[in-house]
C-alpha positions, -999 to 999 in steps of 0.1 A, spaced: 0 0 0 28 24 8 44 19 -26 14 33 -44 7 63 -21 23 90 -44 5 76 -75 -30 76 -57 -24 109 -41 -17 125 -75 -48 108 -91 -73 111 -62 -60 132 -33 -71 116 0 -82 83 -14 -52 63 -3 -57 75 33 -94 68 33 -89 33 17 -62 24 42 -83 35 72 -117 21 60 -113 -7 35 -78 -22 33 -83 -48 59 -117 -60 45 -102 -59 10 -72 -81 20 -94 -106 38 -116 -112 7 -89 -117 -19 -86 -150 -37 -59 -174 -24 -33 -168 -51 -35 -130 -47 -34 -133 -9 -2 -155 -12 15 -131 -36 6 -102 -12 23 -123 15 -8 -126 36 -3 -162 44 4 -195 27 -20 -210 26 -42 -180 33 -75 -183 50 -103 -198 29 -122 -174 8 -159 -179 2 -187 -158 -13 -213 -173 11 -221 -140 29 -225 -121 -4 -246 -147 -20 -268 -150 11 -275 -113 10 -281 -115 -28 -306 -143 -23 -325 -123 3 -328 -94 -21 -339 -116 -50 -364 -134 -28 -378 -101 -16 -384 -90 -52 -399 -123 -62 -369 -130 -85 -383 -105 -110 -367 -75 -127 -376 -41 -111 -373 -5 -121 -348 15 -100 -377 34 -83 -394 2 -72 -361 -13 -62 -352 16 -40 -387 16 -24 -386 -22 -19 -351 -19 -4 -363 7 20 -392 -16 31 -369 -46 35 -345 -25 56 -373 -13 78 -386 -48 83 -351 -62 92 -345 -32 115 
């Protein structure tokens, strides 16, 4: 991360600091095995799955009856689902 600081700072000032503070750890934990190994994050690295993402994806699809929706209806449905789940 430190090796790309100057490049990111010139392209998007402040992004590198924000990413390092808010997303870097999550990003590193969710890389595929070969990338994690090349980044020296363990060998073998922790197992990567998409179960959490797919579970959330299923909840959304189920909520909308597995049908396409307009963006307006999607946002309203998402609001209702969010209120229901608390």
